[in-house]
C-alpha positions as CSV (number, residue, x, y, z in Angstrom):
1,M,-9.3,20.5,-35.5
2,S,-12.6,21.5,-37.4
3,A,-14.6,24.4,-35.8
4,E,-17.7,24.2,-33.9
5,H,-20.7,26.4,-35.5
6,N,-23.4,27.3,-33.5
7,I,-26.5,28.0,-35.8
8,I,-30.1,29.5,-34.7
9,S,-33.5,29.5,-36.3
10,V,-35.3,32.8,-35.4
11,S,-38.7,33.0,-36.4
12,G,-39.8,36.1,-34.5
13,G,-41.5,33.8,-32.1
14,K,-40.8,34.2,-28.1
15,D,-38.9,30.4,-28.3
16,S,-36.5,31.3,-30.9
17,T,-36.3,34.6,-29.5
18,A,-35.3,33.4,-25.7
19,L,-33.0,30.7,-27.3
20,L,-31.0,33.5,-29.3
21,L,-30.8,35.8,-26.2
22,L,-29.8,32.6,-24.2
23,A,-26.5,31.3,-26.7
24,I,-25.7,35.0,-26.8
25,E,-25.7,34.9,-22.8
26,R,-23.5,31.3,-22.6
27,G,-21.2,33.5,-25.4
28,A,-21.7,30.7,-27.8
29,E,-18.8,30.9,-30.9
30,N,-19.7,31.5,-34.2
31,L,-23.2,32.0,-33.9
32,Q,-25.0,32.4,-36.8
33,A,-28.7,33.5,-36.3
34,V,-30.8,32.8,-39.4
35,F,-34.4,33.8,-40.5
36,A,-36.2,31.7,-43.0
37,D,-38.5,34.1,-44.6
38,T,-41.6,31.8,-45.9
39,G,-43.5,34.7,-47.7
40,H,-46.4,34.1,-45.3
41,E,-45.2,36.2,-42.0
42,H,-47.5,39.3,-40.8
43,A,-45.3,42.7,-41.3
44,Q,-45.4,42.8,-37.6
45,T,-43.4,39.5,-37.6
46,Y,-41.0,41.3,-40.4
47,E,-40.6,44.3,-38.4
48,Y,-39.7,42.4,-35.1
49,V,-37.0,40.4,-37.0
50,Q,-35.6,43.8,-38.2
51,Y,-35.7,44.8,-34.3
52,L,-33.8,41.7,-33.1
53,N,-31.5,42.2,-36.0
54,D,-30.6,46.1,-35.1
55,R,-31.1,45.3,-30.9
56,V,-29.7,42.1,-30.1
57,F,-27.7,40.0,-33.0
58,P,-27.3,40.5,-36.6
59,I,-29.9,38.3,-38.5
60,R,-29.3,36.5,-42.1
61,T,-32.4,36.3,-43.9
62,I,-32.6,33.5,-46.4
63,K,-35.5,31.9,-48.6
64,A,-36.6,29.0,-50.4
65,D,-36.7,28.9,-54.4
66,F,-39.3,26.6,-56.1
67,S,-38.6,28.1,-59.9
68,A,-36.9,25.3,-61.1
69,R,-39.3,22.7,-59.5
70,I,-42.2,25.1,-60.9
71,A,-40.7,24.8,-64.1
72,A,-40.7,20.8,-64.0
73,K,-44.6,21.1,-63.2
74,A,-45.4,23.0,-66.0
75,A,-43.5,21.0,-67.9
76,F,-45.4,17.7,-66.7
77,V,-48.8,19.8,-67.3
78,A,-48.3,20.7,-70.9
79,T,-47.5,17.3,-71.8
80,K,-49.1,14.6,-69.2
81,W,-52.1,16.4,-68.4
82,R,-53.0,16.4,-72.0
83,E,-52.1,12.9,-72.6
84,Q,-54.6,12.0,-69.8
85,G,-57.0,14.0,-71.7
86,I,-57.1,17.2,-69.1
87,P,-59.4,19.6,-71.1
88,E,-57.3,22.1,-72.9
89,A,-59.1,25.0,-70.7
90,K,-58.1,23.7,-67.7
91,V,-54.1,23.1,-69.0
92,L,-53.7,26.3,-70.1
93,R,-55.6,28.0,-67.2
94,A,-52.9,26.0,-64.7
95,L,-50.1,26.3,-66.9
96,A,-50.8,30.9,-66.4
97,V,-50.3,30.3,-62.9
98,M,-47.3,28.0,-62.9
99,K,-44.5,30.8,-62.9
100,P,-42.4,31.5,-59.7
101,T,-44.1,34.8,-57.7
102,G,-40.9,35.2,-55.5
103,N,-43.1,34.1,-52.4
104,P,-41.6,31.5,-50.9
105,F,-45.3,30.0,-49.6
106,L,-47.4,30.8,-52.7
107,D,-44.8,29.1,-55.2
108,L,-44.8,25.8,-52.8
109,C,-48.6,25.7,-53.0
110,V,-48.6,26.4,-56.8
111,W,-45.9,23.6,-57.5
112,K,-47.8,21.3,-55.0
113,G,-51.2,22.6,-56.3
114,R,-52.3,22.6,-52.8
115,F,-52.0,24.1,-49.2
116,P,-50.5,22.0,-46.7
117,S,-52.5,20.4,-43.8
118,T,-52.4,18.7,-40.5
119,K,-52.0,15.4,-42.4
120,A,-49.5,16.7,-45.1
121,R,-47.5,19.3,-43.5
122,F,-44.8,19.9,-45.8
123,C,-44.5,23.8,-45.1
124,S,-42.3,23.6,-42.4
125,E,-39.8,21.0,-43.7
126,E,-39.8,22.9,-47.3
127,L,-39.8,26.4,-46.0
128,K,-38.0,26.5,-43.2
129,R,-35.8,23.3,-42.7
130,N,-34.7,22.2,-46.1
131,P,-33.4,26.1,-46.9
132,I,-31.5,25.7,-43.8
133,I,-29.9,23.0,-44.3
134,E,-28.9,23.5,-48.1
135,Q,-27.7,27.3,-47.4
136,V,-26.2,27.4,-44.2
137,Q,-25.3,24.1,-42.9
138,R,-24.2,21.8,-45.6
139,P,-21.9,24.4,-46.7
140,L,-20.4,24.2,-43.4
141,L,-20.1,20.8,-43.0
142,S,-18.9,20.1,-47.0
143,V,-15.8,21.9,-45.8
144,G,-15.4,19.8,-42.5
145,E,-16.8,22.1,-40.0
146,D,-19.0,20.8,-37.1
147,V,-22.5,22.4,-36.7
148,V,-24.6,22.7,-33.8
149,S,-28.6,23.0,-34.6
150,W,-29.8,25.0,-31.6
151,Q,-33.8,24.5,-31.5
152,G,-36.3,26.2,-29.6
153,V,-38.6,23.5,-29.0
154,R,-40.3,23.0,-25.4
155,R,-41.8,19.5,-23.9
156,D,-45.0,21.1,-23.0
157,E,-45.8,22.3,-26.3
158,S,-47.0,19.0,-27.7
159,E,-46.8,14.8,-27.0
160,N,-44.1,14.7,-30.2
161,R,-41.7,16.9,-28.2
162,R,-42.2,15.4,-24.8
163,N,-39.5,12.7,-25.4
164,L,-36.8,14.5,-27.5
165,P,-33.3,14.0,-26.3
166,E,-31.3,17.2,-25.3
167,R,-28.5,17.0,-27.6
168,E,-28.0,14.2,-30.5
169,C,-26.0,13.6,-33.4
170,K,-28.0,13.9,-36.6
171,D,-25.5,13.8,-39.2
172,V,-22.2,12.8,-40.1
173,D,-20.3,14.4,-43.8
174,A,-19.2,11.0,-45.4
175,D,-16.5,13.1,-47.2
176,T,-15.5,15.2,-44.4
177,G,-16.7,13.6,-41.1
178,A,-18.1,16.6,-39.9
179,E,-21.1,16.3,-37.7
180,L,-24.1,18.1,-37.5
181,W,-26.1,17.8,-34.2
182,N,-29.3,19.1,-32.6
183,Y,-29.6,21.1,-29.1
184,R,-32.3,21.7,-27.7
185,P,-31.4,23.9,-24.1
186,I,-35.0,24.8,-23.6
187,L,-36.8,21.6,-23.7
188,D,-37.7,21.8,-20.0
189,W,-38.8,25.7,-20.2
190,T,-42.1,27.0,-19.3
191,V,-43.8,29.9,-21.1
192,D,-42.9,31.7,-18.3
193,D,-38.9,31.1,-18.5
194,V,-39.5,32.3,-21.9
195,F,-40.7,35.7,-21.6
196,A,-38.4,35.8,-18.2
197,M,-35.7,35.8,-20.6
198,H,-37.0,38.7,-22.5
199,R,-37.4,40.9,-19.4
200,K,-33.8,39.8,-18.1
201,H,-32.2,41.0,-21.3
202,G,-34.7,44.0,-21.6
203,V,-36.0,42.5,-25.1
204,E,-39.9,43.2,-26.3
205,P,-41.8,39.9,-27.3
206,N,-43.2,40.2,-30.7
207,P,-45.9,42.6,-30.9
208,L,-48.7,39.6,-32.1
209,Y,-48.7,38.1,-28.9
210,R,-50.7,41.1,-27.3
211,Q,-53.1,40.5,-30.1
212,G,-54.6,37.3,-29.5
213,M,-52.1,35.4,-31.2
214,G,-50.3,32.0,-30.0
215,R,-47.9,31.6,-32.7
216,V,-46.8,33.8,-34.7
217,G,-45.4,32.4,-37.5
218,C,-47.3,32.1,-40.4
219,M,-50.8,34.5,-40.6
220,P,-52.9,32.4,-40.4
221,C,-51.4,29.0,-39.4
222,I,-53.1,26.2,-40.8
223,H,-52.7,25.0,-37.2
224,A,-54.6,28.3,-35.9
225,R,-56.9,27.9,-33.0
226,K,-60.2,29.1,-33.2
227,D,-59.9,32.2,-31.2
228,E,-57.0,33.1,-32.8
229,L,-58.7,33.0,-36.2
230,L,-61.6,35.2,-34.8
231,E,-58.6,37.7,-33.8
232,I,-57.2,37.4,-37.2
233,G,-60.3,38.2,-38.9
234,L,-60.9,41.2,-36.8
235,R,-57.6,42.8,-37.1
236,F,-56.1,41.8,-40.2
237,P,-58.7,41.5,-42.6
238,E,-56.1,42.1,-45.1
239,E,-54.0,39.0,-44.4
240,I,-57.5,36.9,-45.1
241,D,-58.0,38.9,-48.2
242,R,-54.7,37.7,-49.5
243,V,-55.3,34.0,-48.6
244,M,-58.1,34.2,-50.6
245,R,-56.6,35.7,-53.4
246,W,-53.7,32.7,-53.2
247,E,-56.9,30.1,-52.8
248,Q,-57.9,31.2,-56.4
249,I,-54.1,30.9,-57.7
250,V,-53.4,27.6,-56.2
251,G,-56.9,26.5,-57.3
252,E,-56.2,27.4,-61.1
253,A,-53.0,25.2,-60.4
254,S,-54.4,22.1,-59.1
255,K,-56.1,19.4,-61.4
256,R,-59.1,19.4,-59.1
257,D,-59.9,22.9,-59.7
258,M,-60.0,24.2,-56.2
259,A,-57.7,24.4,-53.0
260,T,-59.1,25.9,-49.7
261,F,-56.5,27.1,-47.4
262,F,-58.0,25.1,-44.4
263,A,-59.1,21.6,-44.6
264,T,-62.6,21.3,-44.8
265,A,-62.7,18.3,-42.3
266,Q,-61.4,20.4,-39.7
267,L,-64.3,22.7,-39.6
268,A,-67.4,22.4,-37.9
269,G,-71.5,22.8,-38.7
270,P,-72.5,23.7,-42.2
271,Q,-68.5,24.2,-43.2
272,A,-67.9,21.1,-42.5
273,T,-67.8,18.3,-45.6
274,S,-65.9,15.2,-46.3
275,D,-67.0,15.1,-49.8
276,S,-64.3,16.7,-52.4
277,A,-67.4,17.5,-55.2
278,D,-69.1,19.2,-52.3
279,I,-66.4,21.7,-51.4
280,S,-66.4,25.6,-53.2
281,L,-64.7,28.6,-51.8
282,E,-67.7,29.9,-51.9
283,R,-68.7,27.6,-48.7
284,H,-65.2,26.7,-47.6
285,G,-62.8,29.0,-48.4
286,V,-60.8,31.3,-45.8
287,W,-63.4,33.8,-45.2
288,Q,-65.9,31.1,-44.0
289,A,-63.7,29.9,-42.0
290,I,-63.6,33.2,-40.2
291,E,-67.0,33.3,-40.0
292,W,-67.0,29.6,-38.1
293,A,-64.5,31.3,-36.1
294,K,-67.5,33.5,-34.6
295,T,-69.7,30.5,-33.9
296,S,-70.3,28.2,-30.9
297,R,-72.2,24.5,-30.4
298,G,-70.2,22.9,-32.5
299,G,-70.0,25.4,-36.0
300,W,-73.9,25.9,-35.7
301,Q,-74.7,29.0,-33.8
302,Y,-73.0,32.1,-34.0
303,D,-71.6,33.3,-30.6
304,I,-73.5,36.6,-29.5
305,F,-70.5,37.5,-27.2
306,R,-68.1,37.2,-30.2
307,V,-70.3,38.7,-32.8
308,E,-71.3,42.2,-30.3
309,G,-67.6,42.4,-29.5
310,E,-66.3,42.5,-32.6
311,Q,-65.4,46.5,-32.9
312,E,-64.9,47.1,-29.0
313,G,-62.6,44.0,-28.7
314,V,-60.4,44.6,-32.2
315,A,-57.7,47.5,-30.4
316,L,-57.6,45.6,-26.6
317,C,-54.4,43.4,-25.6
318,T,-56.2,40.0,-25.9
319,S,-52.7,37.7,-24.9
320,I,-53.2,34.5,-24.1
321,Y,-49.6,34.8,-22.0
322,G,-50.9,37.7,-19.9
323,L,-48.5,40.2,-21.3
324,C,-51.4,42.6,-21.0
325,E,-50.4,45.5,-18.5
């Protein structure tokens, strides 16, 4: 009879932390906690995952590897781009940056020649879902072990999650017959329930939640709220500088000679444009998104309270979840 392995993906966020605590509380057998390192997390999240590892349960870290795909893309650029008549200077510029850096997020974007977006959200699949399947779940299934993938999703997070079942069989290994199940035990929990689980076990939440962050995955996330972008720009300018450097690298790997972290269509006011010929890093780069986050009235006017409160507010607790003491 095959064993059942319970796998939890720990992001360092509130929901996955509560999920891990729940699994421990229930005595889940053959429990594994896995952190998929995207290379685009804030330092405080890495520290928090280490805190959970030391304080709560051992956490295994895995990473996606895009070395082979970048090598294949470089070969394509060296041959097909030249055959297509792409200027030699552009070919050489792209080849110069098409080398693995070891940072999964940056390597993914260099391979794709673009950043993910709300319409092409390949980041979660490539950086989290696939590495966990390939490095954790599939090796177990291939030897006949059943896998239960615990997922920390809640119905009130989005319309897509509202109708998800609590438990479903997602796959059966053709050779061994082992089953992969998705299990979502906190579907009906509220945010208050999630933080109550932290308090019940004496576990602190990720400190970023007290610094205006609604989510603590990628820093910043392509789905970051406008007020969250403002907080990131004020508190963590070094993270924005890092993304700005990535925009330059990914742009050089792109046939379009341009790659902005945020889709220009999601910005408003003078930064917005749907004309690709009108896009530039000077007007649409990540720092311009931070400037847009300071505005009101559809992005056309600076919000006087945001601008004047920049220095005073940066050290204050600005939790949207009521975590301030």
